C-alpha positions as CSV (number, residue, x, y, z in Angstrom):
1,X,0.0,-0.1,0.0
2,X,1.5,3.3,-1.1
3,X,1.9,6.5,1.0
4,X,-0.8,8.2,-0.9
5,X,-3.2,5.4,-0.4
6,X,-2.7,5.4,3.3
7,X,-2.8,9.2,3.9
8,X,-5.8,10.6,5.8
9,X,-7.5,12.1,2.8
10,X,-7.4,8.8,0.7
11,X,-9.1,6.6,3.2
12,X,-12.9,6.2,3.3
13,X,-14.7,7.2,6.5
14,X,-15.5,3.5,7.2
15,X,-11.9,2.5,6.6
16,X,-10.5,5.3,8.7
17,X,-12.8,4.4,11.6
18,X,-11.7,0.8,11.3
19,X,-8.0,1.9,11.5
20,X,-8.8,4.1,14.5
21,X,-10.4,1.1,16.3
22,X,-7.4,-1.0,15.5
23,X,-4.9,1.7,16.7
24,X,-6.8,2.1,20.0
25,X,-6.8,-1.7,20.5
26,X,-3.2,-2.1,19.6
27,X,-2.1,0.8,21.8
28,X,-4.2,-0.4,24.7
29,X,-3.1,-4.0,24.6
30,X,0.5,-2.8,24.4
31,X,0.2,-0.6,27.4
32,X,-1.5,-3.5,29.3
33,X,1.4,-5.7,28.6
34,X,3.9,-2.9,29.5
35,X,2.1,-2.2,32.7
36,X,1.7,-6.0,33.6
37,X,5.4,-6.4,33.0
38,X,6.5,-3.5,34.9
39,X,4.1,-3.5,37.8
40,X,4.4,-7.2,38.4
41,X,7.8,-6.3,39.9
42,X,6.1,-3.7,42.1
43,X,3.9,-6.4,43.6
44,X,6.5,-9.1,44.0
45,X,9.4,-6.8,45.2
46,X,8.1,-6.4,48.8
47,X,6.6,-9.9,49.0
48,X,9.4,-11.9,47.5
49,X,12.5,-10.1,46.3
50,X,13.7,-8.7,49.6
51,X,13.7,-12.2,51.1
52,X,15.1,-14.0,47.9
53,X,17.9,-11.7,46.9
54,X,18.7,-9.9,50.2
55,X,18.1,-12.5,52.9
56,X,20.9,-11.3,55.2
57,X,19.4,-7.8,55.5
58,X,17.0,-6.4,58.1
59,X,13.5,-6.8,56.7
60,X,12.9,-3.1,56.1
61,X,16.4,-2.6,54.6
62,X,15.7,-5.6,52.3
63,X,12.6,-3.9,51.1
64,X,14.5,-0.7,50.4
65,X,17.1,-2.7,48.5
66,X,14.5,-4.4,46.4
67,X,12.8,-1.1,45.7
68,X,16.3,0.2,44.8
69,X,16.5,-2.3,42.0
70,X,12.8,-1.3,41.1
71,X,14.0,2.3,40.7
72,X,16.6,1.3,38.2
73,X,13.9,0.5,35.7
74,X,12.6,4.1,36.1
75,X,16.1,5.5,35.6
76,X,16.3,3.6,32.3
77,X,13.0,5.1,31.1
78,X,14.2,8.5,29.9
79,X,17.1,6.8,28.2
80,X,14.6,4.6,26.4
81,X,12.4,7.6,25.7
82,X,15.3,9.3,23.9
83,X,16.4,6.2,22.1
84,X,13.0,5.1,20.8
85,X,11.7,8.8,20.5
86,X,14.5,9.3,18.0
87,X,13.4,6.4,15.9
88,X,9.6,7.1,16.5
89,X,10.0,10.5,14.9
90,X,12.3,9.3,12.1
91,X,11.0,5.9,11.0
92,X,7.5,5.9,12.4
93,X,5.3,5.0,15.3
94,X,4.3,1.4,14.3
95,X,7.9,0.0,13.8
96,X,9.1,1.5,16.9
97,X,6.2,0.2,19.0
98,X,7.0,-3.4,17.7
99,X,10.6,-3.1,19.0
100,X,9.6,-1.7,22.4
101,X,7.0,-4.5,22.9
102,X,9.6,-7.2,22.2
103,X,12.2,-5.6,24.4
104,X,9.8,-5.2,27.4
105,X,8.2,-8.5,27.1
106,X,11.3,-10.6,26.7
107,X,13.2,-8.9,29.5
108,X,10.2,-9.6,31.8
109,X,10.1,-13.3,30.7
110,X,13.8,-13.5,31.7
111,X,13.1,-12.3,35.3
112,X,11.4,-15.6,35.9
113,X,14.7,-17.4,35.4
114,X,17.0,-15.4,37.7
115,X,18.3,-17.5,40.6
116,X,18.1,-16.3,44.2
117,X,20.9,-15.5,46.7
118,X,21.0,-19.1,47.9
119,X,22.1,-20.3,44.5
120,X,24.5,-17.6,43.1
121,X,24.8,-15.0,46.0
122,X,24.8,-11.3,45.0
123,X,24.9,-12.1,41.3
124,X,21.2,-12.8,41.3
125,X,20.5,-9.2,42.4
126,X,23.0,-8.0,39.8
127,X,21.3,-9.9,37.1
128,X,17.9,-8.6,38.2
129,X,19.2,-5.1,38.1
130,X,20.5,-5.5,34.5
131,X,17.2,-7.0,33.2
132,X,15.2,-4.3,35.0
133,X,17.3,-1.7,33.2
134,X,16.6,-3.4,29.8
135,X,12.9,-3.6,30.7
136,X,12.9,0.1,31.5
137,X,14.5,1.0,28.1
138,X,11.6,-0.7,26.3
139,X,8.9,0.9,28.5
140,X,10.6,4.3,27.9
141,X,9.7,4.1,24.2
142,X,6.4,2.3,24.6
143,X,4.2,5.1,26.1
144,X,4.9,7.8,23.5
145,X,4.2,5.5,20.6
146,X,1.0,4.0,22.0
147,X,-0.4,7.4,22.8
148,X,0.4,8.9,19.4
149,X,-0.8,5.8,17.5
150,X,-4.2,6.3,19.0
151,X,-4.3,10.1,19.0
152,X,-2.9,10.6,15.5
153,X,-5.7,8.4,14.0
154,X,-8.4,10.5,15.5
155,X,-10.5,12.1,12.8
156,X,-11.7,15.0,14.9
157,X,-10.1,17.1,17.6
158,X,-13.1,16.8,19.9
159,X,-12.5,13.3,21.3
160,X,-8.7,13.3,21.8
161,X,-8.9,13.1,25.6
162,X,-11.2,10.1,25.5
163,X,-9.3,8.3,22.7
164,X,-5.9,8.7,24.4
165,X,-7.4,7.6,27.8
166,X,-7.6,4.1,26.5
167,X,-3.9,3.5,26.2
168,X,-3.7,5.1,29.7
169,X,-6.4,2.6,30.9
170,X,-3.9,0.0,30.0
171,X,-1.9,0.9,33.1
172,X,-4.4,-0.1,35.8
173,X,-5.6,-3.0,33.6
174,X,-2.0,-4.3,33.6
175,X,-1.9,-4.0,37.4
176,X,-5.2,-5.8,37.5
177,X,-3.8,-8.7,35.6
178,X,-0.6,-8.7,37.5
179,X,-2.6,-8.9,40.7
180,X,-4.7,-11.8,39.4
181,X,-1.6,-13.7,38.4
182,X,0.1,-13.2,41.8
183,X,-3.1,-14.1,43.7
184,X,-3.7,-17.2,41.6
185,X,-0.1,-18.5,41.7
186,X,0.2,-17.6,45.3
187,X,-2.8,-19.8,46.1
188,X,-1.6,-22.6,43.8
189,X,2.0,-22.7,45.1
190,X,1.2,-22.1,48.8
191,X,4.3,-22.4,50.8
192,X,6.3,-22.8,47.6
193,X,5.5,-19.3,46.4
194,X,8.9,-18.0,47.3
195,X,10.5,-21.0,45.5
196,X,8.6,-21.1,42.1
197,X,5.1,-19.6,42.5
198,X,6.3,-16.0,42.0
199,X,8.1,-16.9,38.8
200,X,5.1,-18.2,36.7
201,X,3.4,-14.7,36.3
202,X,6.7,-13.5,34.7
203,X,6.8,-16.5,32.4
204,X,3.3,-15.8,31.3
205,X,4.2,-12.4,29.9
206,X,5.6,-14.2,26.7
207,X,2.0,-15.2,25.8
208,X,0.9,-11.6,26.1
209,X,3.8,-10.5,24.0
210,X,2.7,-12.9,21.1
211,X,-0.9,-11.4,21.3
212,X,0.3,-7.9,21.3
213,X,2.7,-8.5,18.4
214,X,0.0,-10.1,16.3
215,X,-2.3,-7.1,16.8
216,X,0.4,-4.4,16.2
217,X,1.6,-6.0,13.0
218,X,-1.9,-5.5,11.5
219,X,-2.1,-1.7,11.9
220,X,-1.1,1.1,9.5
221,X,1.3,4.0,10.2
222,X,-0.6,7.1,11.5
223,X,-1.8,9.7,8.9
224,X,0.0,12.5,10.8
225,X,3.4,10.8,10.5
226,X,2.7,9.9,6.9
227,X,2.1,13.6,6.2
228,X,5.4,14.5,7.8
229,X,7.0,11.9,5.4
230,X,5.2,13.3,2.4
231,X,6.2,16.9,3.3
232,X,9.9,15.8,4.0
233,X,9.8,17.4,7.5
234,X,11.7,14.5,9.2
235,X,14.3,15.8,11.7
236,X,17.7,14.3,11.6
237,X,18.1,14.4,15.4
238,X,14.6,14.9,16.8
239,X,15.6,14.5,20.5
240,X,18.3,17.2,20.3
241,X,15.9,19.3,18.3
242,X,13.0,19.1,20.8
243,X,15.3,19.8,23.7
244,X,16.5,23.0,21.9
245,X,13.0,24.1,20.7
246,X,10.6,23.0,23.5
247,X,12.6,22.5,26.7
248,X,9.9,24.3,28.7
249,X,7.3,21.8,27.7
250,X,9.6,18.8,28.6
251,X,10.3,20.1,32.1
252,X,6.7,21.3,32.8
253,X,5.2,18.0,31.7
254,X,7.6,16.0,33.8
255,X,6.8,18.1,36.9
256,X,3.1,18.0,36.1
257,X,3.3,14.2,36.6
258,X,4.6,14.4,40.1
259,X,1.0,14.1,41.7
260,X,0.2,11.2,39.5
261,X,3.4,9.2,39.6
262,X,4.6,9.5,43.2
263,X,1.2,8.8,45.0
264,X,0.3,6.0,42.6
265,X,3.4,3.9,43.5
266,X,2.9,4.7,47.2
267,X,-0.6,3.3,46.9
268,X,0.4,0.3,44.6
269,X,3.6,-0.7,46.2
270,X,4.2,0.9,49.6
271,X,0.7,-0.3,50.7
272,X,2.2,-3.8,51.3
273,X,4.7,-2.4,53.7
274,X,2.3,-0.1,55.6
275,X,-0.7,-2.5,55.4
276,X,1.2,-5.4,56.9
277,X,3.1,-3.6,59.6
278,X,0.5,-1.0,60.8
279,X,-2.8,-2.4,59.8
280,X,-1.9,-6.1,60.1
281,X,-3.6,-7.0,56.9
282,X,-2.6,-10.1,55.0
283,X,-1.0,-10.2,51.6
284,X,-4.1,-11.6,49.9
285,X,-6.4,-9.0,51.6
286,X,-4.2,-6.1,50.2
287,X,-4.0,-7.7,46.8
288,X,-7.7,-8.2,46.6
289,X,-8.3,-4.6,47.6
290,X,-5.9,-3.4,44.8
291,X,-7.8,-5.7,42.4
292,X,-11.0,-3.9,43.1
293,X,-9.3,-0.5,42.9
294,X,-7.9,-1.3,39.4
295,X,-11.4,-2.6,38.3
296,X,-12.8,0.8,39.3
297,X,-10.1,2.5,37.3
298,X,-11.4,0.8,34.2
299,X,-14.3,3.3,34.5
300,X,-12.7,6.4,36.0
301,X,-9.8,6.7,33.6
302,X,-11.9,6.9,30.3
303,X,-14.5,8.9,32.1
304,X,-11.9,11.4,33.1
305,X,-10.5,11.5,29.6
306,X,-14.1,12.1,28.3
307,X,-14.8,14.9,30.8
308,X,-11.5,16.6,29.8
309,X,-12.9,17.0,26.2
310,X,-15.8,18.8,27.7
311,X,-14.3,21.1,30.3
312,X,-10.7,21.3,29.2
313,X,-7.6,19.2,29.7
314,X,-5.9,21.5,32.2
315,X,-9.0,22.1,34.3
316,X,-9.6,18.3,34.6
317,X,-5.9,17.7,35.5
318,X,-5.8,20.4,38.1
319,X,-8.9,19.0,39.8
320,X,-7.3,15.6,40.1
321,X,-4.1,17.2,41.5
322,X,-6.0,19.0,44.2
323,X,-7.9,15.8,45.0
324,X,-4.7,13.9,45.3
325,X,-3.2,16.3,47.9
326,X,-6.3,16.3,50.0
327,X,-7.0,12.5,49.9
328,X,-3.6,11.5,51.2
329,X,-4.4,12.4,54.8
330,X,-7.9,10.8,54.5
331,X,-6.2,7.6,53.2
332,X,-3.7,7.2,56.1
333,X,-6.5,8.1,58.6
334,X,-8.5,5.1,57.2
335,X,-5.5,2.8,57.0
336,X,-4.8,3.6,60.7
337,X,-8.3,2.8,61.8
338,X,-7.6,-1.0,62.2
339,X,-11.1,-1.6,60.7
340,X,-10.7,-3.9,57.8
341,X,-13.7,-2.4,55.9
342,X,-12.3,1.1,56.1
343,X,-8.9,-0.1,55.1
344,X,-10.3,-1.9,52.1
345,X,-12.2,1.2,51.2
346,X,-9.2,3.4,51.5
347,X,-7.2,1.2,49.0
348,X,-10.2,1.0,46.6
349,X,-10.6,4.8,46.5
350,X,-6.9,5.6,46.4
351,X,-6.7,5.4,42.6
352,X,-9.6,7.8,41.8
353,X,-7.7,11.1,42.3
354,X,-4.8,9.5,40.3
355,X,-7.3,8.5,37.5
356,X,-8.7,12.1,37.3
357,X,-5.2,13.1,36.1
358,X,-4.1,9.9,34.3
359,X,-7.2,9.9,32.0
360,X,-6.5,13.3,30.3
361,X,-2.7,13.1,30.9
362,X,-1.7,11.5,27.5
363,X,-3.5,14.1,25.4
364,X,-2.4,17.0,27.7
365,X,1.4,16.0,27.4
366,X,1.3,14.9,23.6
367,X,-0.6,18.0,22.5
368,X,2.1,20.2,23.8
369,X,4.6,19.0,21.2
370,X,4.8,19.8,17.5
371,X,4.1,16.7,15.3
372,X,7.6,16.1,13.9
373,X,9.1,16.1,17.5
374,X,6.1,14.7,19.3
375,X,7.3,11.2,20.0
376,X,10.6,12.4,21.4
377,X,9.2,15.4,23.3
378,X,6.2,13.6,25.0
379,X,8.3,10.5,25.8
380,X,11.0,12.6,27.4
381,X,8.6,14.7,29.5
382,X,6.5,11.6,30.5
383,X,9.5,9.5,31.5
384,X,11.6,12.1,33.2
385,X,8.9,12.0,35.8
386,X,9.7,8.4,36.4
387,X,13.1,9.5,37.7
388,X,11.9,12.3,39.9
389,X,8.6,10.7,41.1
390,X,7.7,7.2,40.2
391,X,11.0,5.5,40.9
392,X,11.9,7.2,44.2
393,X,8.3,7.1,45.7
394,X,8.3,3.7,47.3
395,X,11.8,4.4,48.6
396,X,11.0,7.8,50.0
397,X,7.8,6.5,51.5
398,X,9.5,3.5,53.2
399,X,12.4,5.7,54.4
400,X,9.9,8.2,55.9
401,X,7.9,5.5,57.5
402,X,11.1,3.9,59.0
403,X,12.2,7.3,60.3
404,X,8.9,8.5,61.8
405,X,6.7,5.4,62.1
406,X,3.9,7.5,60.8
407,X,1.9,7.4,57.6
408,X,1.2,11.1,57.9
409,X,4.9,11.8,57.0
410,X,4.1,10.0,53.7
411,X,1.0,12.0,53.3
412,X,3.0,15.2,53.5
413,X,5.2,13.9,50.7
414,X,2.1,13.3,48.6
415,X,0.9,16.8,49.3
416,X,4.3,18.2,48.2
417,X,3.9,16.2,44.9
418,X,0.5,17.6,44.4
419,X,1.7,21.2,44.9
420,X,4.4,20.7,42.4
421,X,2.0,19.3,39.8
422,X,-0.5,22.1,40.3
423,X,2.2,24.8,39.8
424,X,3.7,23.1,36.7
425,X,0.3,22.3,35.1
426,X,-0.8,25.9,35.4
427,X,2.0,27.0,33.0
428,X,1.3,24.4,30.4
429,X,-0.6,25.3,27.2
430,X,-3.9,23.8,26.6
431,X,-4.7,22.4,23.2
432,X,-8.1,20.9,24.0
433,X,-10.2,20.6,20.8
434,X,-7.6,22.5,18.7
435,X,-5.9,21.2,15.6
436,X,-2.6,19.4,16.4
437,X,-1.9,17.8,13.0
438,X,-0.1,20.8,11.7
439,X,3.2,22.3,13.1
440,X,2.7,24.4,16.2
441,X,3.9,28.0,16.4
442,X,6.6,26.8,18.9
443,X,7.4,30.2,20.4
444,X,3.8,31.0,20.9
445,X,2.9,27.5,22.3
446,X,5.9,27.8,24.8
447,X,4.7,31.1,26.2
448,X,0.9,30.8,26.2
449,X,-1.0,28.9,28.9
450,X,-4.7,28.6,28.2
C-alpha cells in the first residue's frame, strides 16, 4: 500500500474508523502488557525479592534494596524515551512500537529465570538489576508511541482526551492482571510461592507479547506521520531538536506528573509495607483490595478523559491534583483505623484522584509538542517524571515510615507532589479541541497557557 493510499484524505470514513479502532486496541493492549510487565515487579518486590535476593538484610532494609532495583527501571525510562523517541520521529510509530513490545516482554520473561541469593549469591541481584534496566528501556519508548498511535488516527479534535485515555487505561488494567496472576499462583503454590510460584506470572508475559505482536503487525502507520514523510519534514536528530526548541514543555510535563506518579506507586507498592506492619492485613487482603481498585479505574480513567474533552484538559488535570493532595491524609487516617472495611475502602478509593489526572494526561502531554518532534518530546517529558517521582516514591515512603513510624509523613510527601503538579500544570498550554496535526507555532505555544 502506497503512502498516498494510506494518507488521511485517501481513506474512506469507514476504513478510517476501522483503522482508528485497530490503533486504539493495539495501543491499549501494548500498554496493558507494558504495565503488567513493569508492575508485576512492584507487587513481587516487597513480597518476595527482599527475602530472595537480600536474605541477610534487616526486613525493612531488604525492602529498600528491592525497591532500589525497582527504581533502576525508572532511571532507564528516559534513556529509552530518547532512544525510541528518535526512531519514532524518524521511521514511524508502528515499527518503533513493535521493537519496544519485544524488548519489554522478553526482559520480563527473563526475570522468571533469575536464581536467588542461595544459588548464586549477590549475582542474582546484579542480574535482576540488568534485566530491570533493559525492561525500563523498552517501556521508555512504549508510552509515547502508544499514545500517538491512538491520537494521530483521531478524525476530529473533539475526542482526543477520550481516545488517548484508552492507552492510559492499560496501566491499571496491567496492574489488575498482575494482581490476578500473583493471587492465583500464590494460592496454587502455597508455601512454595517463594520457590517457584512467583516466577510463573513473569513467564506468562511471553504469551501476552505474542498477542500484542500479532495485533500491532496488522495496523497502518498514522496519517500524521505519513504527512510528515510526504512533506519531507523528518528531523535528523529529533531528540536534540525538541530539547532545543521546546525545553519548557519537557520540564513542565515532567513536573506535572509528580502528583500522578509518586502517589500511585505509594498506593500500589508501599501499601504492602504499611498495610502489613501497621494495619496487620494479609497479603491476599491487600492484593484483593488493589484488584477492586484497578477494576474501578477501568471506569474512572476513560471517564476522566471524556470529561476533559468537555471542560478542558488542564482544568480536569488540576482538579485531580488538588484531590490527590487532600486525599492523602484521609487515606492514612482510614489505614490507621484498624477496621478492615475502612482499610479496604481506602485502598479502593486511592486510585480515583490518580485517574482524574491519568485519563487526560496522555493528550495533555502529547498535544504540547509539534508533530515532527512529538514522539521524542512527549516521551522525554513523560518518563523524566519516572526518575523524579515514580522510581523514588516507594523508597521515599519506606524511608519516611522507617524514620517517623507515621503514615502522615508520607501524606505530607504526597501533598508536596500535588503542589508541584498544580504549579507546573498551570504553566502548560492547553490544546483541548484544537488542531494538532499541523506544526505548532513553537514560540507561541511555549509562552501561552490557556
